[in-house]
N, C-alpha and C positions, 0 to 999 in steps of 0.2 A: 149359840153359832159359837164355835171354836174358834181361836185367835186366827190359825191361818187362814182359814174361811173369811174372815173377816179381811185380812190382807188382800185377798185375791181378788175380793168384790172391790176393794179402795182402789187397787190396780186397775180393775179393768172399768171404771168411773174414768179414772183418772186418761185412760188411754181414748176412751170415746171423746174426752171435754180436749184431749190435746190436739184432734182434728177439728174442734169447733171456735174454741177459744185462742184469742191471737193474744201472745204476750207483748206485752210494750217494752221498748227499748227507749233509752234516753243515752245521747253523748253530748257531750260538750265541749268545745273545742275555743280556744282562744290563745291571743298573744299579747303581751305585752312590750311598750318601748316607751322607755322611761315612765311616766306618771299614767300616759294613756294606754286602758285597756280595752282591746278588743276583742267579745266571744261570741260562737253562735253554739244556739243549742238544739241538736235536732232529734225531732221522735221519730219511730217507727214501729210497728204493729206487724210482728210477722209471727204465725206458725209454726210447730214445731215442726219437725221433718216427718214424714209418712212413718220412717221407719221407725223412732222413737214408739209413735204412737200402736204400731203392729209389736211391738218386744212388749208393751206395758199389757195391751191387752190378752196376749199368749201369755205371759207370765202371769197375768191376773187368774187364766183359765185352769192354768196346772196349780196355781197354789189354791184356787176352789176347788178342786177335782180332789186333790190330796186331801184339804181339809176335812172335805166331806165323806171320803172314805176312810178316815182314823178315825171317826164319829162316831 
């Protein structure tokens, strides 16, 4: 398999996974007053925007087709 075909296949897999697997996001907020420190850590999981998945899949299909045509 040519390198461009491999990149295309990986982009398609990444695009499909972007619709399924949420990405974790951590934020830490804190304040200090003298010796006292107060902090709060928040965690959330969000999917990537659907436009990102569509672009990844579309780019993967183009790369896969170009890789197969050259081979």
